[in-house]
N, C-alpha and C positions, 0 to 999 in steps of 0.2 A: 354519884360518880366516885369510883374507888380511887384511893390515894396510891400513887406509884411508890414502890419501895425506894429507899434512899439510894441504893446502888444504881437503880435504873435512871434516876434523876442525875446522878453523877456521871453516868456513861453518856447520857444525852448531852450534858454540859461539856463533856470531853470531846464529843463528836463536833459540836458547834465550835469549840475552841480550835480544834484541828482544821476544820473547814475555813475558819477565819484566818488562821495562820497560813494555810496553803494559798488562799486568795491574796493575802498581803505579800507573801513571798513571790508569787507570780507577778504581782504589780511591780515589785522592786526590780525583778530581773528583766521583765519584758515591756513594761510601759514607762517607767520613770526614766528620764534622759540620762541620769548619772549612774543608774544601776546599783545603787547602794554604796557609792563611794562618797568621800567628803564627810561633812559633819553628820549628815543623816546616817551614813553607814557606821560612823563611830558611835553614835548614840544607840544604834541597833545592836552593835557588839556589846556595849555596856549593858543594855537591857538583857541580852542573851546570857551574859555572865551573871548579872545580879539575879534575874528571874530564875535562871537555871539553878543557881546556888541556893536561893531561898526554897525553891521547890524540892531540891534534893535534900535540904535540911528537913523540910516537913516530911519527906518520904522516910528519912532516917528516924525521925521522931515516931513514925508509925510502927516501927519495929521494936520500940521500947517495951519492956515487960508490962507497963501500965496499959498499953493499947493493943494487947494481943487479941482481944475479942473482936476487933473490927474486921479481921480477915485480910486475905491477900488482895482482894479487889481494890481496896483503898490504897494499898501500897503500890499496886500496879498502875493505878490512875495517876498517882503522884509522880511516879517514875516517868510515865509517858509525858506528863506536863513538863517535867524537868528536861527531858530529852528534846522536847519541842522548843523550849527556850534556847537550849544549847545549839539547836539546829539553825537558829537565826544567824549564828556566827558563820556557819557554812554557806548560808545564802549570801551573806555579805561578801565573803571571800570569792565565791563563784561570780557574783555580780562585778566585783573589781576585775576579775579575769576577763569577763565579757567586755567591760569598759575599756580595758587596754586593747582588746581586739578591735573595738570600735574606733579607737584612736588610730591604730595602724591602718585600718581600712580607709579612714578619711585621708590620711597622709598619702596612701597609695593612689587614691582618686586624684588628689591635687597633683601629685608627681606625673601621673598619666596625662592629665589635662595640660599641664605646663609643657610637657614634651610634645604633645600634639599641636599646641599653639605655636611653639617654636619651630616645629617641622613644617608647618604650612607656609609660614612667611618669616624669614629670618630678620628682615628689616622693618616689617610692619609693626605698628604699635600694638601693645597687648589690648585685649578687649576692654572697653570702657566701663562695662557694668558686670555685675556678678552673673546675671542671666546670660550675657554673651559668653562669659568664661565657661559657664556650666554647659552651654550649648545643648540643652534638652537631654542631657545624660541623666540617668537616675542617680540621685544623690545618696551617699551612704547615710546611715542612721544618724550619726553625730552631726552631720552638716545640714540636715533638713530643718527648715524654718529658722535658719541662722544666717546672719550677715557675716561672711568670712573673707570676701574678696574686696580689697581696697586698691584702687588705681591711684597712683601718685604722680601721674603725668608721663607722657611719652611711653617708654618701655619700662617704667618703674612701677612696681606693684608690691603689694604685701598681702599675705594670706595669714589669717590668724584664726586658729581653732581653739576656742575656749573649752577647757576641760575641768576647771574647778573655779572656786570663787576668787582666786587671786592670780590666775595665769592660764597658760595653755602652751600651744605650739605655734611658732612663727616661722614662715618661709617668706623670703623677700628676694627681689631682684638684686638687691645690694649684697645679700649673703644667700646664695642659692643652696641652702641646706636647712634642715629643720633644727630649730633652737628652742629649747624649753624656756619659757618666760615665767617669771614669778613676781 
């Protein structure tokens, strides 16, 4: 069996790296609940800065006079790896944007449901359970598989949307507006 040239092995490794990074970025943006925000997003940004910086440093070392014989393929591969690390920063920023849209969508859903419940019966008590409150409507992404509706007796209720490890958004019958909790 013939041995592959060094550049071919490097290109195969680069393709595998880019496929892995693409799959991981898709997971961050479309599968993970927080979409790259919070501590996970911060560590990805740090990885992007550190990994991109180190890769860029190695790419710059490749253009030194001592390494001229290695060719431009090595330099190009190192630059692509550096750009892919820096690309993690963009993925996290876009994920944070999508997460803010998720929060707004969840708040709009709750606002609509509160208005619908109040319009149907002004003196009737609010629904006793979250399932009654939701009323078989499709839930926004952020509210799926979450306990967010808490009835506190009579017409008193509280809706809490968790958005990070230490807080979220609260809407209550005591204060019928969204307040950020920390």
